[in-house]
Backbone of each chain as ProteinMPNN parsed JSONL, in Angstrom:
{"seq_chain_A": "MRGTVRFFASLREAMGRSEVDWELPDGATVEALVTHLHQTLPGLSEWADRTWIAVNRRYASLEMTLQDGDEVALFPPVSGG", "coords_chain_A": {"N_chain_A": [[111.846, 131.441, 124.644], [108.609, 130.445, 123.516], [105.417, 128.451, 123.758], [102.664, 126.386, 123.012], [101.259, 123.498, 124.772], [99.403, 120.814, 123.998], [96.719, 118.466, 125.303], [95.225, 115.202, 125.049], [92.168, 113.149, 125.251], [92.179, 110.511, 127.252], [94.498, 111.357, 128.812], [93.938, 114.364, 128.653], [91.629, 114.299, 130.42], [92.622, 113.628, 132.683], [94.526, 115.72, 133.317], [92.801, 117.514, 133.563], [92.461, 119.583, 131.775], [92.665, 120.886, 128.515], [94.988, 122.395, 127.217], [98.113, 123.795, 127.904], [100.458, 126.599, 128.691], [103.883, 126.768, 127.433], [107.159, 127.867, 128.715], [110.437, 128.34, 127.855], [114.028, 128.199, 128.081], [115.958, 129.436, 124.874], [117.028, 127.078, 122.658], [116.226, 124.713, 123.989], [115.239, 121.405, 124.3], [112.677, 118.641, 123.312], [112.598, 116.882, 125.137], [113.545, 118.289, 127.427], [111.472, 120.133, 127.813], [109.645, 118.059, 128.697], [110.318, 117.261, 131.094], [110.147, 119.666, 132.334], [107.335, 120.215, 132.284], [106.643, 117.813, 133.739], [107.403, 118.628, 136.252], [105.792, 120.61, 136.818], [103.149, 120.171, 136.422], [101.171, 118.33, 138.363], [100.865, 114.624, 138.761], [101.31, 114.129, 136.145], [103.425, 112.383, 135.833], [102.673, 109.779, 136.341], [101.743, 108.963, 133.913], [103.9, 108.662, 132.181], [105.126, 106.608, 130.758], [103.196, 105.803, 129.306], [102.718, 107.861, 127.261], [102.561, 109.603, 124.262], [104.338, 111.658, 122.035], [103.863, 114.662, 120.109], [105.258, 117.421, 117.803], [104.452, 120.122, 116.384], [102.477, 118.783, 114.938], [103.357, 116.321, 113.958], [105.041, 113.265, 114.747], [107.655, 112.948, 117.284], [110.95, 113.103, 118.449], [112.701, 112.686, 121.377], [114.871, 114.193, 121.685], [114.888, 116.225, 119.811], [115.002, 119.629, 119.026], [113.212, 122.182, 120.23], [111.513, 125.304, 118.685], [110.423, 128.742, 119.064], [107.328, 129.047, 119.474], [106.238, 126.702, 118.879], [103.793, 124.063, 118.627], [102.982, 121.645, 120.884], [101.937, 118.392, 121.521], [100.668, 116.039, 123.907], [99.613, 112.774, 124.325], [97.653, 109.814, 125.032], [98.391, 106.434, 123.723], [97.156, 105.589, 120.42], [93.686, 104.84, 119.362], [92.075, 104.333, 117.402], [89.853, 103.612, 114.575]], "CA_chain_A": [[110.918, 131.261, 123.561], [107.302, 129.89, 124.449], [104.527, 128.007, 122.578], [101.756, 125.57, 123.772], [101.144, 121.987, 124.663], [97.916, 120.16, 124.064], [96.49, 117.172, 125.743], [93.877, 114.771, 124.39], [91.661, 112.066, 125.365], [92.262, 110.038, 128.696], [95.396, 112.638, 129.362], [93.112, 115.602, 128.755], [90.88, 114.088, 131.302], [93.532, 113.486, 133.88], [95.267, 116.949, 133.408], [91.643, 118.617, 133.634], [92.798, 120.757, 130.73], [93.105, 120.708, 127.072], [96.337, 122.77, 126.983], [98.975, 124.62, 128.763], [101.406, 127.195, 127.879], [105.131, 126.638, 128.178], [108.118, 129.015, 128.483], [112.047, 127.568, 127.99], [115.391, 128.654, 127.202], [115.991, 128.893, 123.604], [117.583, 125.764, 122.328], [115.883, 123.504, 124.644], [114.74, 120.273, 123.527], [111.385, 118.102, 123.993], [113.028, 116.298, 126.656], [113.59, 119.378, 128.596], [109.862, 120.561, 128.199], [108.613, 117.301, 129.425], [110.934, 117.105, 132.304], [109.365, 120.777, 132.962], [105.928, 119.661, 132.409], [106.639, 116.751, 135.147], [107.659, 119.455, 137.781], [104.645, 121.875, 137.101], [101.929, 119.256, 136.517], [100.88, 117.146, 139.322], [100.131, 113.681, 137.99], [101.627, 113.839, 134.686], [104.645, 111.334, 135.772], [101.998, 108.543, 136.256], [101.618, 108.623, 132.473], [105.172, 108.616, 131.565], [105.433, 105.629, 129.642], [102.042, 105.846, 128.243], [102.252, 109.082, 126.502], [103.389, 109.988, 122.867], [104.44, 113.326, 121.941], [104.082, 115.273, 118.751], [105.696, 118.845, 117.639], [103.818, 120.741, 115.111], [101.478, 117.601, 114.529], [104.182, 115.086, 113.85], [105.767, 112.477, 116.076], [108.818, 113.811, 117.578], [111.932, 112.28, 119.415], [112.813, 113.761, 122.802], [116.133, 114.92, 121.242], [114.551, 117.312, 118.901], [115.019, 121.011, 119.589], [112.138, 123.352, 119.977], [111.573, 126.553, 118.199], [109.346, 129.493, 119.503], [105.707, 128.973, 118.945], [106.005, 125.223, 118.529], [102.686, 123.335, 119.123], [103.39, 120.219, 121.309], [100.857, 117.393, 122.029], [100.961, 114.807, 124.48], [98.544, 111.877, 124.128], [97.914, 108.5, 125.244], [98.506, 105.447, 122.539], [95.947, 105.808, 119.793], [92.952, 103.721, 119.561], [91.059, 104.689, 116.449], [89.379, 102.661, 113.833]], "C_chain_A": [[109.674, 130.335, 124.398], [106.424, 129.179, 123.15], [103.545, 126.956, 123.635], [101.896, 124.097, 123.802], [99.559, 121.553, 124.802], [97.666, 118.854, 124.388], [95.228, 116.778, 125.099], [93.628, 113.365, 125.162], [91.818, 111.506, 126.986], [93.367, 111.182, 129.315], [94.806, 113.87, 129.66], [92.415, 115.485, 130.058], [91.433, 114.332, 132.769], [94.104, 114.837, 134.047], [94.069, 117.736, 134.233], [91.777, 119.681, 133.082], [93.081, 120.39, 129.28], [94.499, 121.226, 126.725], [96.61, 123.648, 128.252], [99.907, 125.491, 128.11], [102.862, 126.901, 128.372], [106.119, 127.726, 127.753], [109.56, 128.543, 128.578], [112.978, 128.449, 127.402], [115.241, 128.513, 125.727], [117.127, 127.712, 123.394], [116.988, 124.658, 123.044], [115.213, 122.294, 123.873], [113.18, 119.522, 124.232], [111.666, 117.437, 125.181], [113.113, 117.022, 127.778], [111.938, 119.897, 128.813], [109.291, 119.475, 128.625], [109.257, 117.054, 130.742], [110.185, 118.498, 133.187], [108.058, 120.768, 133.483], [105.769, 118.743, 133.776], [106.688, 117.388, 136.392], [106.564, 120.397, 137.929], [103.45, 121.111, 137.143], [101.757, 118.087, 137.244], [100.153, 115.786, 138.611], [100.467, 113.276, 136.729], [102.61, 112.572, 134.872], [103.924, 109.816, 135.695], [101.64, 108.263, 134.845], [102.811, 108.515, 131.554], [105.447, 107.751, 130.413], [104.295, 105.112, 129.063], [101.786, 107.173, 127.347], [103.33, 109.25, 125.228], [103.444, 111.207, 122.65], [104.797, 113.734, 120.405], [104.576, 116.496, 118.779], [105.091, 119.141, 116.238], [103.043, 119.672, 114.27], [102.162, 116.512, 113.763], [105.018, 114.471, 114.901], [107.124, 112.974, 116.012], [109.701, 112.995, 118.479], [112.091, 113.363, 120.406], [114.091, 114.547, 122.321], [115.923, 116.029, 120.544], [114.386, 118.49, 119.595], [113.765, 121.845, 119.155], [112.379, 124.383, 119.434], [110.265, 127.224, 118.81], [108.315, 129.42, 118.954], [105.229, 127.281, 118.572], [104.472, 124.872, 119.329], [103.299, 121.874, 119.352], [102.116, 119.473, 122.102], [101.172, 116.149, 122.487], [99.745, 114.106, 124.598], [98.608, 110.367, 124.649], [98.21, 107.615, 123.895], [97.214, 105.678, 121.814], [95.102, 104.85, 119.498], [91.651, 103.794, 118.522], [90.688, 103.44, 115.466], [88.068, 102.094, 114.084]], "O_chain_A": [[109.752, 129.753, 125.479], [106.661, 129.305, 121.949], [103.751, 126.838, 124.843], [102.569, 123.501, 122.961], [98.749, 121.974, 125.628], [98.34, 118.0, 123.812], [94.359, 117.546, 124.687], [94.515, 112.626, 125.588], [91.498, 112.292, 127.877], [93.014, 111.845, 130.29], [95.036, 114.457, 130.717], [92.513, 116.428, 130.844], [90.934, 114.966, 133.698], [94.16, 115.122, 135.244], [94.249, 118.399, 135.254], [91.374, 120.733, 133.579], [93.846, 119.449, 129.066], [95.187, 120.54, 125.968], [95.89, 124.055, 129.164], [100.214, 125.201, 126.954], [103.076, 126.792, 129.58], [106.008, 128.378, 126.715], [109.844, 128.326, 129.756], [112.801, 129.242, 126.477], [114.521, 127.625, 125.27], [118.079, 127.653, 124.172], [117.305, 123.544, 122.628], [114.682, 122.483, 122.778], [112.706, 119.79, 125.336], [110.924, 117.488, 126.162], [112.849, 116.613, 128.909], [111.384, 119.986, 129.908], [108.174, 119.73, 129.075], [108.498, 116.544, 131.566], [109.774, 118.436, 134.346], [107.651, 121.114, 134.592], [104.94, 118.942, 134.665], [106.192, 116.94, 137.426], [106.362, 120.96, 139.004], [102.646, 121.452, 138.01], [102.124, 116.98, 136.851], [99.078, 115.862, 138.017], [100.032, 112.246, 136.216], [102.547, 111.72, 133.985], [104.452, 108.858, 135.131], [101.176, 107.138, 134.655], [102.711, 108.309, 130.344], [105.905, 108.113, 129.33], [104.325, 104.088, 128.38], [100.698, 107.406, 126.819], [104.548, 109.074, 125.24], [102.547, 111.925, 123.091], [105.705, 113.29, 119.703], [104.43, 116.984, 119.9], [105.258, 118.481, 115.213], [103.008, 119.726, 113.041], [101.516, 115.837, 112.961], [105.594, 115.104, 115.786], [107.688, 113.351, 114.984], [109.16, 112.208, 119.257], [111.751, 114.544, 120.334], [114.175, 115.701, 122.742], [116.785, 116.905, 120.621], [113.739, 118.524, 120.642], [113.417, 122.101, 118.002], [113.561, 124.711, 119.532], [109.244, 126.579, 119.048], [108.29, 129.756, 117.77], [104.163, 126.857, 118.128], [104.133, 125.355, 120.41], [103.861, 121.143, 118.537], [101.497, 119.926, 123.065], [101.762, 115.284, 121.839], [98.764, 114.75, 124.97], [99.7, 109.798, 124.637], [98.25, 108.311, 122.88], [96.21, 105.945, 122.475], [95.664, 103.772, 119.308], [90.511, 103.407, 118.779], [91.246, 102.355, 115.632], [87.638, 101.191, 113.367]]}, "seq_chain_B": "MSDRLFEITAAPISVDEVSRRVSSPAVGAVVSFAGIVRGTNAGRQVRYLEYETYPEMAETTLAQIAEEIEARWPVEGVAIVHRVGRLEIGETSVIVAVASGHRQGAFEAARYAIDRIKEIVPVWKKECFEGGEIWIEGPEKPPDPH", "coords_chain_B": {"N_chain_B": [[78.387, 117.306, 101.609], [81.863, 115.965, 100.918], [84.631, 116.232, 98.977], [87.136, 115.695, 99.747], [90.04, 113.84, 100.305], [91.232, 112.937, 102.578], [89.828, 112.776, 105.751], [88.438, 114.236, 108.467], [85.465, 113.642, 110.35], [82.382, 114.625, 111.995], [80.109, 113.875, 110.782], [77.576, 111.614, 109.617], [78.999, 108.632, 107.582], [79.438, 107.295, 104.332], [80.306, 104.307, 102.502], [79.855, 103.931, 99.649], [79.694, 106.529, 99.156], [82.531, 107.53, 99.56], [84.114, 105.928, 98.201], [83.399, 106.929, 95.737], [84.997, 109.301, 95.721], [87.498, 108.256, 94.861], [87.185, 107.405, 92.326], [88.012, 107.102, 88.881], [88.708, 107.186, 85.257], [90.866, 105.285, 84.913], [90.582, 103.563, 86.715], [90.322, 100.129, 87.688], [89.403, 98.776, 89.83], [87.863, 99.171, 93.183], [88.978, 98.732, 96.308], [87.058, 98.503, 99.505], [87.127, 99.301, 103.09], [85.141, 99.087, 105.895], [85.052, 100.163, 109.096], [83.063, 99.03, 111.973], [80.666, 99.928, 114.641], [81.102, 97.914, 117.403], [79.091, 95.956, 119.317], [79.587, 94.178, 121.476], [82.523, 94.202, 123.475], [85.444, 92.915, 124.86], [83.879, 91.253, 126.739], [82.056, 93.23, 127.433], [78.962, 94.666, 127.292], [78.393, 96.957, 125.249], [77.426, 100.125, 125.248], [77.514, 102.7, 123.599], [80.018, 104.462, 121.436], [82.579, 107.023, 122.22], [84.214, 108.941, 120.171], [87.342, 110.839, 120.02], [89.487, 113.217, 118.634], [92.678, 114.556, 117.577], [92.25, 116.865, 115.449], [93.788, 118.323, 113.369], [96.439, 117.049, 113.245], [95.536, 114.493, 112.762], [94.422, 114.507, 110.153], [96.677, 114.894, 108.691], [98.369, 112.574, 109.395], [96.722, 110.707, 108.091], [96.926, 111.353, 105.466], [99.773, 110.82, 105.356], [99.624, 108.308, 105.517], [98.541, 107.341, 102.951], [100.738, 108.178, 101.403], [102.62, 106.235, 102.048], [101.385, 104.069, 101.152], [101.459, 104.543, 98.366], [103.882, 104.482, 97.69], [104.103, 101.949, 97.852], [102.694, 100.174, 96.343], [101.034, 100.29, 92.93], [98.738, 102.301, 92.91], [95.643, 104.068, 91.965], [94.37, 105.848, 93.61], [93.436, 106.98, 97.038], [91.524, 107.223, 99.713], [90.508, 108.08, 102.893], [88.309, 108.244, 105.559], [87.455, 109.387, 108.634], [85.23, 108.977, 111.258], [84.102, 111.036, 114.335], [83.208, 111.78, 117.371], [80.082, 110.984, 119.091], [79.019, 107.774, 118.518], [76.849, 105.175, 117.765], [76.005, 101.704, 118.27], [76.766, 99.82, 115.527], [77.021, 101.743, 113.91], [78.858, 103.457, 111.391], [82.471, 103.93, 111.742], [84.847, 104.196, 110.536], [86.441, 104.746, 107.192], [87.908, 103.213, 104.609], [89.02, 103.707, 101.126], [90.726, 102.595, 98.411], [91.567, 102.797, 95.068], [92.436, 101.162, 92.032], [94.116, 100.071, 89.075], [94.106, 97.427, 88.827], [93.084, 94.434, 90.857], [94.826, 93.25, 93.015], [96.766, 94.839, 94.156], [95.12, 96.689, 95.231], [93.427, 95.385, 97.198], [95.791, 94.351, 99.009], [96.678, 97.123, 100.204], [94.381, 98.392, 100.997], [94.163, 96.861, 103.308], [96.56, 97.449, 104.587], [96.229, 100.151, 105.351], [94.192, 100.347, 107.016], [95.204, 98.906, 109.312], [97.456, 100.464, 109.864], [96.218, 103.186, 110.292], [95.506, 102.257, 112.784], [97.886, 102.637, 114.173], [98.986, 104.875, 113.899], [97.29, 107.14, 113.729], [96.131, 110.006, 115.295], [93.627, 109.386, 116.923], [91.138, 108.624, 119.294], [89.017, 106.295, 121.158], [86.429, 106.136, 123.634], [85.023, 103.964, 125.443], [81.533, 103.412, 126.157], [79.983, 101.53, 128.29], [77.628, 99.039, 129.794], [77.321, 99.968, 133.006], [79.517, 101.38, 133.285], [82.451, 103.371, 131.875], [85.307, 103.574, 129.855], [88.395, 104.446, 128.579], [89.86, 103.353, 125.494], [92.957, 101.88, 124.869], [95.687, 101.825, 122.7], [98.225, 100.67, 120.595], [101.511, 99.48, 122.203], [103.601, 100.551, 121.25], [104.997, 103.611, 120.482], [105.045, 105.692, 117.61], [107.527, 105.917, 114.998], [109.474, 108.976, 114.984], [108.321, 111.651, 112.457]], "CA_chain_B": [[79.452, 116.5, 101.124], [83.09, 116.55, 100.529], [85.517, 115.512, 98.071], [88.396, 115.321, 100.438], [90.672, 112.397, 100.201], [91.592, 112.51, 103.924], [88.9, 113.894, 106.368], [87.685, 113.769, 109.991], [84.276, 114.382, 110.398], [81.193, 114.221, 112.956], [78.647, 113.538, 110.354], [77.731, 109.908, 109.237], [79.734, 108.453, 106.419], [79.112, 106.286, 103.45], [81.109, 103.649, 101.78], [79.786, 104.474, 98.41], [80.164, 107.946, 98.9], [83.825, 107.625, 99.929], [84.606, 105.311, 97.273], [83.285, 107.809, 94.581], [86.124, 110.091, 95.807], [88.728, 107.928, 94.288], [86.945, 107.064, 90.997], [88.316, 107.664, 87.736], [88.721, 105.926, 83.85], [91.846, 104.594, 84.732], [90.459, 102.682, 87.84], [89.338, 99.021, 87.277], [89.207, 98.164, 91.168], [88.036, 100.09, 94.419], [88.586, 98.187, 97.545], [86.924, 99.428, 100.539], [86.924, 98.862, 104.332], [84.488, 99.785, 106.785], [84.923, 99.526, 110.517], [81.598, 99.411, 112.273], [81.061, 99.842, 116.182], [80.641, 96.386, 117.515], [77.997, 95.86, 120.417], [80.462, 93.754, 122.635], [83.948, 94.138, 123.763], [86.041, 92.309, 125.799], [83.225, 90.67, 127.637], [81.119, 94.148, 128.022], [77.717, 95.076, 126.591], [78.946, 98.38, 124.782], [76.241, 100.997, 124.563], [77.982, 103.527, 122.373], [81.53, 104.717, 121.523], [82.778, 108.45, 121.972], [85.665, 109.234, 119.702], [88.117, 111.971, 120.222], [90.686, 113.371, 117.801], [93.617, 115.883, 117.288], [92.051, 116.974, 114.106], [94.885, 118.538, 112.387], [97.367, 115.952, 113.176], [94.902, 113.308, 112.258], [94.367, 114.642, 108.789], [98.251, 114.794, 108.232], [98.658, 111.331, 109.307], [95.918, 109.898, 106.681], [97.995, 111.62, 104.031], [101.065, 110.237, 105.441], [99.301, 106.666, 105.056], [98.567, 107.274, 101.439], [101.967, 108.424, 100.719], [103.466, 105.197, 102.283], [100.772, 103.105, 100.226], [101.62, 104.933, 96.815], [105.26, 104.053, 97.458], [104.334, 100.471, 97.718], [101.352, 99.416, 95.418], [100.589, 101.019, 92.199], [97.275, 102.693, 93.09], [95.177, 105.113, 91.458], [93.815, 106.944, 94.62], [93.45, 106.414, 98.281], [90.603, 108.073, 100.519], [90.265, 107.781, 104.153], [87.43, 109.126, 106.207], [87.239, 108.62, 110.104], [84.168, 109.627, 112.061], [84.427, 111.278, 115.657], [81.804, 112.092, 118.344], [79.368, 109.808, 119.574], [78.51, 106.559, 117.325], [75.94, 104.109, 118.031], [76.194, 100.331, 117.774], [76.33, 99.365, 114.06], [77.34, 102.703, 112.798], [80.26, 103.066, 110.639], [83.396, 104.545, 112.419], [85.977, 104.655, 109.718], [86.197, 104.079, 105.75], [89.404, 103.456, 103.691], [88.818, 103.367, 99.953], [91.549, 102.292, 97.599], [91.205, 102.552, 93.666], [93.647, 100.773, 91.509], [93.808, 99.569, 87.894], [93.877, 96.135, 89.097], [92.506, 94.116, 92.176], [95.628, 92.717, 93.847], [97.279, 95.934, 95.114], [93.94, 97.37, 96.005], [93.28, 94.693, 98.498], [96.712, 94.501, 100.096], [96.726, 98.309, 100.148], [93.384, 98.869, 102.031], [94.742, 95.853, 104.692], [97.678, 98.335, 105.233], [95.782, 101.532, 105.265], [93.489, 100.243, 108.318], [96.461, 98.56, 110.152], [98.586, 101.866, 109.97], [95.351, 104.077, 110.972], [95.185, 101.901, 114.457], [99.026, 102.459, 114.781], [99.704, 106.051, 113.905], [96.5, 108.265, 113.339], [95.599, 110.456, 116.624], [91.983, 109.535, 117.333], [90.853, 107.734, 120.547], [87.783, 105.996, 121.649], [86.031, 106.091, 124.797], [83.613, 102.949, 125.386], [80.547, 103.492, 127.383], [79.162, 100.342, 128.518], [76.45, 99.087, 130.723], [78.076, 99.933, 134.41], [80.851, 102.571, 133.336], [83.208, 103.644, 130.56], [86.911, 103.121, 129.676], [89.278, 104.771, 127.435], [90.569, 102.267, 124.989], [94.383, 102.02, 124.353], [96.202, 100.882, 121.29], [99.619, 100.021, 120.48], [102.325, 99.767, 123.116], [105.026, 101.458, 120.982], [104.92, 104.844, 119.57], [105.468, 105.805, 116.061], [108.725, 106.449, 114.699], [109.345, 110.257, 114.375], [108.236, 111.538, 110.66]], "C_chain_B": [[80.774, 116.907, 100.66], [83.701, 115.656, 99.601], [86.822, 115.137, 98.474], [88.725, 114.007, 100.485], [90.637, 111.981, 101.785], [90.707, 113.424, 104.664], [88.572, 113.209, 107.975], [86.361, 114.266, 110.006], [83.238, 113.881, 111.655], [79.977, 113.68, 112.266], [78.975, 111.822, 109.907], [78.4, 109.707, 107.836], [79.192, 107.253, 105.888], [80.313, 105.662, 102.644], [80.941, 104.113, 100.376], [80.113, 105.743, 98.107], [81.808, 108.395, 98.63], [84.62, 107.114, 98.795], [84.443, 106.026, 95.72], [84.379, 108.969, 94.432], [87.331, 109.767, 94.963], [88.602, 107.24, 92.892], [87.267, 107.595, 89.747], [88.638, 106.796, 86.452], [89.863, 105.121, 84.226], [91.76, 103.395, 86.091], [89.763, 101.299, 87.392], [89.121, 98.199, 88.537], [88.891, 99.121, 92.403], [87.702, 98.738, 95.704], [88.421, 99.215, 98.642], [86.774, 98.843, 101.585], [86.174, 99.735, 105.123], [84.578, 99.278, 108.093], [83.47, 100.121, 111.049], [81.8, 99.183, 113.828], [80.323, 98.611, 116.509], [79.957, 96.689, 119.015], [78.319, 95.317, 121.585], [81.737, 93.908, 122.703], [84.723, 93.793, 124.881], [84.94, 91.854, 127.296], [81.884, 91.866, 128.229], [80.349, 94.399, 127.061], [78.257, 96.583, 126.254], [77.624, 98.778, 124.456], [76.477, 102.095, 123.397], [79.453, 103.921, 122.651], [81.514, 106.4, 121.413], [84.252, 108.578, 121.338], [85.991, 110.432, 119.781], [89.263, 112.197, 119.105], [91.427, 114.561, 118.041], [93.403, 116.054, 115.833], [93.184, 117.078, 113.003], [95.888, 117.689, 112.244], [96.699, 114.588, 112.461], [94.805, 113.434, 110.651], [95.854, 114.647, 108.15], [98.887, 113.594, 108.441], [97.864, 110.455, 108.3], [96.882, 109.87, 105.703], [99.101, 110.949, 104.003], [100.889, 108.677, 105.14], [99.352, 106.394, 103.687], [99.804, 107.47, 101.044], [102.588, 106.997, 100.729], [102.622, 104.009, 101.243], [101.361, 103.119, 98.547], [103.057, 104.857, 96.565], [105.474, 102.685, 97.416], [103.601, 99.802, 96.636], [101.136, 100.764, 94.378], [99.264, 101.435, 92.108], [96.944, 104.172, 92.434], [94.869, 106.375, 92.391], [93.59, 106.286, 95.997], [92.475, 107.658, 99.186], [90.399, 107.399, 101.821], [89.335, 108.701, 105.122], [87.126, 108.641, 107.596], [86.218, 109.938, 110.796], [84.595, 109.849, 113.527], [82.978, 111.703, 116.207], [81.319, 110.626, 118.715], [78.782, 108.942, 118.65], [77.877, 105.352, 118.22], [76.054, 102.745, 117.898], [75.88, 100.197, 116.579], [76.56, 100.771, 113.091], [78.547, 102.699, 112.091], [81.249, 104.132, 111.24], [84.488, 105.213, 111.256], [85.628, 104.03, 108.026], [87.433, 104.407, 104.985], [88.946, 102.92, 102.187], [89.994, 103.18, 99.088], [91.298, 101.9, 96.171], [92.456, 101.985, 92.91], [93.478, 100.195, 89.98], [93.327, 98.045, 88.031], [93.375, 95.527, 90.561], [93.398, 93.737, 93.163], [96.026, 93.69, 94.815], [96.273, 96.926, 95.888], [93.586, 96.689, 97.415], [94.35, 94.84, 99.51], [96.887, 96.02, 100.644], [95.609, 98.801, 101.294], [93.538, 98.127, 103.469], [95.463, 96.95, 105.427], [97.053, 99.523, 105.79], [95.017, 101.288, 106.812], [94.455, 99.825, 109.435], [97.244, 99.864, 110.839], [97.459, 102.93, 110.591], [95.548, 103.635, 112.451], [96.984, 101.907, 114.902], [99.383, 103.751, 115.005], [98.568, 107.186, 114.126], [95.818, 108.705, 114.744], [93.849, 110.558, 116.812], [91.856, 108.175, 118.47], [89.434, 107.487, 120.71], [87.407, 105.859, 123.07], [84.865, 105.045, 124.825], [82.82, 103.035, 126.659], [79.916, 102.267, 127.431], [78.234, 100.309, 129.68], [77.536, 98.946, 132.35], [79.152, 100.889, 134.277], [81.279, 102.87, 132.118], [84.876, 103.654, 130.86], [87.278, 103.731, 128.538], [90.057, 103.606, 126.918], [92.179, 102.824, 124.753], [94.865, 101.427, 123.535], [97.623, 100.445, 121.564], [100.536, 100.624, 121.522], [103.435, 100.99, 122.54], [104.785, 102.549, 120.145], [105.568, 104.872, 118.481], [106.855, 106.2, 116.049], [108.661, 107.943, 114.485], [109.324, 110.147, 113.087], [108.307, 113.038, 110.666]], "O_chain_B": [[80.938, 117.985, 100.089], [83.349, 114.486, 99.449], [87.565, 114.424, 97.8], [87.906, 113.107, 100.671], [90.133, 110.935, 102.193], [90.688, 114.629, 104.412], [88.514, 112.05, 108.387], [86.191, 115.425, 109.628], [83.395, 112.777, 112.175], [79.027, 113.159, 112.849], [79.991, 111.128, 109.87], [78.326, 110.612, 107.005], [78.641, 106.365, 106.538], [81.198, 106.38, 102.179], [81.899, 104.706, 99.881], [80.681, 106.108, 97.078], [82.24, 109.238, 97.843], [85.639, 107.689, 98.413], [85.159, 105.758, 94.756], [84.651, 109.502, 93.356], [88.058, 110.614, 94.445], [89.53, 106.651, 92.338], [86.738, 108.678, 89.496], [88.84, 105.602, 86.676], [89.783, 104.002, 83.719], [92.639, 102.581, 86.372], [88.702, 101.354, 86.769], [88.706, 97.045, 88.427], [89.787, 99.934, 92.628], [86.684, 98.083, 95.925], [89.063, 100.244, 98.851], [86.273, 97.726, 101.454], [86.394, 100.946, 105.143], [84.253, 98.115, 108.332], [82.906, 101.173, 110.749], [82.717, 98.518, 114.31], [79.223, 98.29, 116.059], [80.349, 97.615, 119.726], [77.745, 95.621, 122.63], [82.225, 93.658, 121.601], [84.602, 94.477, 125.897], [85.173, 92.073, 128.485], [81.037, 91.609, 129.084], [80.815, 94.409, 125.922], [78.516, 97.309, 127.214], [76.832, 98.19, 123.72], [75.705, 102.275, 122.455], [80.023, 103.786, 123.733], [80.696, 107.015, 120.729], [85.279, 108.335, 121.973], [85.105, 111.275, 119.645], [89.912, 111.209, 118.761], [90.927, 115.515, 118.637], [94.164, 115.535, 115.016], [93.452, 116.293, 112.094], [96.307, 117.508, 111.101], [97.326, 113.813, 111.739], [95.11, 112.468, 109.951], [95.965, 114.336, 106.964], [99.919, 113.378, 107.805], [98.433, 109.519, 107.738], [97.495, 108.928, 105.201], [99.546, 110.468, 102.961], [101.756, 107.952, 104.652], [100.004, 105.471, 103.198], [100.062, 106.758, 100.074], [103.034, 106.519, 99.686], [103.278, 103.159, 100.64], [101.604, 102.181, 97.788], [103.515, 105.102, 95.449], [106.534, 102.147, 97.099], [104.093, 98.807, 96.104], [101.076, 101.931, 94.765], [98.581, 100.938, 91.212], [97.703, 105.14, 92.384], [95.04, 107.556, 92.09], [93.566, 105.057, 96.054], [92.806, 108.843, 99.225], [90.13, 106.198, 101.842], [89.697, 109.847, 105.389], [86.572, 107.551, 107.739], [86.333, 111.162, 110.846], [85.357, 109.026, 114.032], [81.936, 111.891, 115.58], [81.9, 109.542, 118.666], [77.942, 109.453, 117.908], [78.411, 104.776, 119.168], [76.397, 102.674, 116.718], [74.699, 100.413, 116.307], [76.34, 100.851, 111.883], [79.294, 101.744, 112.303], [80.821, 105.286, 111.235], [84.833, 106.391, 111.155], [84.823, 103.147, 107.729], [87.893, 105.527, 104.763], [88.534, 101.765, 102.084], [90.432, 104.33, 99.125], [90.847, 100.774, 95.959], [93.544, 102.439, 93.265], [92.325, 99.797, 89.818], [92.352, 97.571, 87.448], [93.31, 96.376, 91.45], [92.946, 93.814, 94.306], [95.788, 93.587, 96.019], [96.515, 97.687, 96.825], [93.484, 97.285, 98.488], [94.127, 95.299, 100.63], [97.346, 96.015, 101.786], [95.915, 99.464, 102.285], [93.158, 98.614, 104.534], [95.164, 97.349, 106.552], [97.501, 99.865, 106.884], [95.305, 102.068, 107.72], [94.437, 100.475, 110.48], [97.507, 100.098, 112.018], [97.921, 103.594, 111.519], [95.738, 104.497, 113.309], [97.348, 101.238, 115.869], [99.994, 104.039, 116.034], [98.947, 108.191, 114.727], [95.05, 107.928, 115.312], [93.107, 111.54, 116.821], [92.387, 107.067, 118.397], [88.637, 108.383, 120.432], [88.302, 105.363, 123.754], [83.814, 105.305, 124.239], [83.196, 102.831, 127.813], [79.232, 101.975, 126.451], [78.039, 101.269, 130.425], [78.281, 98.009, 132.639], [79.721, 101.196, 135.325], [80.505, 102.652, 131.186], [85.443, 103.732, 131.95], [86.596, 103.617, 127.52], [90.792, 102.937, 127.644], [92.48, 103.992, 124.506], [94.521, 100.246, 123.482], [98.036, 99.951, 122.613], [100.535, 101.821, 121.808], [103.915, 101.954, 123.136], [104.333, 102.327, 119.022], [106.576, 104.192, 118.29], [107.346, 106.78, 117.016], [107.734, 108.286, 113.751], [109.848, 109.252, 112.424], [108.29, 113.661, 109.604]]}, "name": "protein", "num_of_chains": 2, "seq": "MRGTVRFFASLREAMGRSEVDWELPDGATVEALVTHLHQTLPGLSEWADRTWIAVNRRYASLEMTLQDGDEVALFPPVSGGMSDRLFEITAAPISVDEVSRRVSSPAVGAVVSFAGIVRGTNAGRQVRYLEYETYPEMAETTLAQIAEEIEARWPVEGVAIVHRVGRLEIGETSVIVAVASGHRQGAFEAARYAIDRIKEIVPVWKKECFEGGEIWIEGPEKPPDPH"}
């Protein structure tokens, strides 16, 4: 299965891109995707403890199982208002 | 001009205009909150702010905040509009308007709304100040899965 990851704000600037495609075996969790991204995107690990994760525009847990076509987003703690 | 209750926009926003979106004959009170771009922050002279958003998720989370309010207070309507892009000092970045039959719940709900915006809505500000720029980061704790 495959999908996209979108990056925002300071993390988007650090990654030098606003999105990347992902491909993982069926049944993979959010945690597996994060591990995969850390292996393929140099510099992401520096952001590990300051990165929030959403799947299909809702905050997600690491245990959540991904589905084909899911839109995942990684971004720093929000600062609106 | 829009009549949407939850909106992310790059255009200037007005308290009067957003308040009208929640008006109805059942309403006896509208409490509004406006966030304004401040000219100083942490000892820095701010030149302007650049707001970025994840627009599809931001509007989803604004609607979630309204659902949380409606579960706790007997309100007649909630509207929240957040502006993004470049904002100058003194411009309005966010407006909350809560309409209710009576004032007490409306005050509490408006306070709740702006606090929740700062916790869960995917909007970020980059502060451009004299001598540099910095991304502002918010709460330590990520929101619960929803």
